[in-house]
C-alpha angles and dihedrals in degrees: 000000000000113000120243130164089252091054092048090050089055094051094102095061113123116209112209118200122182113208131185130187114280094219111088107257133182112261091252090059098044115114135186123224118194118210115200120195135188123187142182093018087159097198097308114143102151123059091247133119107222091192096057099023090232135117114271137187095245141090137071094280091060092042090052090061092054092044091051090052093052092047089052090054098046132019096208105078134143119192122202138167126218098215140249086105112136101048137059115052126085088251091054093045095051092045097045093047092049093046093050091048091050094245092118135038095178118130117264106274099219092054091049090052093046090049089053092049092048108241118187099204145344131211115227113251128202093247091061085080098054095100098038136261094291093061091040092052093047092053092045091052091056093054117097090203131062125267105223130209120147094183102046115098112201101180109189094324097092135346113288121265117244110252094213148355124227120205131170111217120181089341094309114119107217127188119199115198120194125204130179131211110272089216093083093107090054093053105031131073109257093234090059094059104033111161096014129112138174136222119202117284089242092055090046092054091046091052091048091050090055090053090046094053093092091049092058097204119198092219130020119200125190119207104194124187110201148123114259105347133178128185140181136171121257091262088061094229098118128061122175131171131194143156120233105344121041123182122185137154123235121220111230111277095010116102113194130247108235125187123183114204102181 
């Protein structure tokens, strides 16, 4: 989504989702899986506000402390990121500019930090394209976790993004689908995204669900990176709204209706 100071200030929020297996299980067999999510980290590693020059409760270093605490309390944890990760801070700007100009060959710092923390997946955000496909690909190659986007078509420009990740945690088979705002062409310079195109997030989720049918996951989670997004199940009895990162579970056999309004 578009970066504003308010969005950057919210980048340290951790969304916690508790998921249990969909199949009815006896109480003795029931397990809880905790899904932690960061989003819109925008290149912040240190808990420092570069705009004010003061300490701030943001950045991957601060998030790592909270993540470590949760992992100490429960063994069944998945960790995902909602995108807009490699652009935004002074650190990210200096690094990305130097890398694109050929003045640096160092690995992308956010990916190094996320590898050390142990992320399971990341959804592609629109700001990942701000420095071009070369910088994006270099950062993606550093990551030891998949970048997900079920609705981004890459053609022959770059390797395709995985639409989903399937992990079994404590016997619960969990699918994580990533979708990206389809407004990227409206916001990004054309030369930064040559050869790429986007279907709607809803169509991306629907296509991923078709591919997932054979996997038969117990729980399906969508990590959507968008602007203003709302979603509900087909029965119309759920309505959720969020800014950049949107996590929701899908009941078996019920793809969501997703509408992106900007």
